[in-house]
N, C-alpha and C positions, 0 to 999 in steps of 0.2 A: 205463560208465556213459556211452553213447552215448545211453543211453532219458531222460539229466535235461538238461532244459533250463536256462535260465539263468532264466527265471522262478519257480520249481521249489524252488534252490537257498536257505538260508539266507544272508541278506544278512551285508553281509564287514565287518569294522572295527568301530571305539564306538557304541555304541547311543546316540541322541543321544534326551533327557527332550522328552515335546511342547512342555513351555515351554521350552525351553532354544530347538527350532525356530523359535518361534511369536518370541523374544525379535531375535535372527536375524534374525527378516523383516521385524521392525515399522517401518514407518514413521511418523516425528512430521511432524503438517503442525498453522502455525504460522497460523493464524489471526488479521490483522492486524483491524480497523476502520478506515473510512477517514480516518474522526480522528488515531486513533492514527498510518497511514501520516503520515500531511499533517502532525504535531507532530513525526515522527522526522524528517524531509525539512526543512522548519521549525528546527529545532533543530541541524543539520550545513552547513546552509547561514549564511555570514559574514554575505553582505547582507541577510536578513530576519530572522537572528541580532538583528544591529545596531540594524535599524524595530525588532524588538516590546522591549528592551530603552530605545530611545527612549521609543513609544509607554508602559510603561508607567512610565518615572521620571514623565511631564510628560500626564497621560491628557487634561488639558483647555485643552490648549495648542499650539501645530504642527498634527503629523502627529497629535496627537490628535482634530481635528477629522474628521481621513477615516478613521483606522485604530485598532479598539481589539483587547483581550487578554482575550478570554476561554475560561475555561478551561482557560488554557494553547499557547491555540490563537490567532495576528495573524490576524483577518480589517479588509477594508478596506468600509467603508459607502460602500453605492453603489444608487441609484436605492432609500433606504427599505431596503432588506435588507444583511445580516454575508456578504460571501463568501471563503472561505481568500483567504490570499494563495499564490501558488504559487511555490512555491523556483524553480528552474530548472534542479535536475532534476527536477522532473518536468513539466514544463512540456509538452515533446516528446511522450510516452507518453498526456499525458491528451488535448490534439490528436491524434493518431492514435484515441485510445481516443473519442474523443468520432462524427469524424468515419466512424472503422470502425458505431460501433454503432449510429448510426440510420438507417441504408441512405446512403452514402455522399453527402449534400446536398453545395452549393456550397461558399464561400468562410462567404457572411455567413450563411447556418443555421447553419453549424456554431461560428461566433464566439458568434453568440444564443443555443441549444446551451449552450457549453460559460458563459457568462455568468448563466446560470441558479441555477450552485450555487459558481463559482469567480472 
């Protein structure tokens, strides 16, 4: 058998079907839009959840003049815009992302970019 190399031998072991092989290698990605991610984080943050509850109970009094709940998301009114209320768990990553994706501007420009949406 000296003339037989490893490539010419029949495979040893259990033969696996193509479907089984693909199922083992299949990777599932879950895509979450920005609104859904903010909603999950707002729900998990006790402070934001409490604020949201207060606004829902009395939307025209007190905090209801500065905040609004729309499509299950808590927004803050700022210069005629509705901006997401960012939970603490998202704040650092939001600022770092805004800074990095806009060419590493100074603090003032980074905050201006953040205030456009959040």
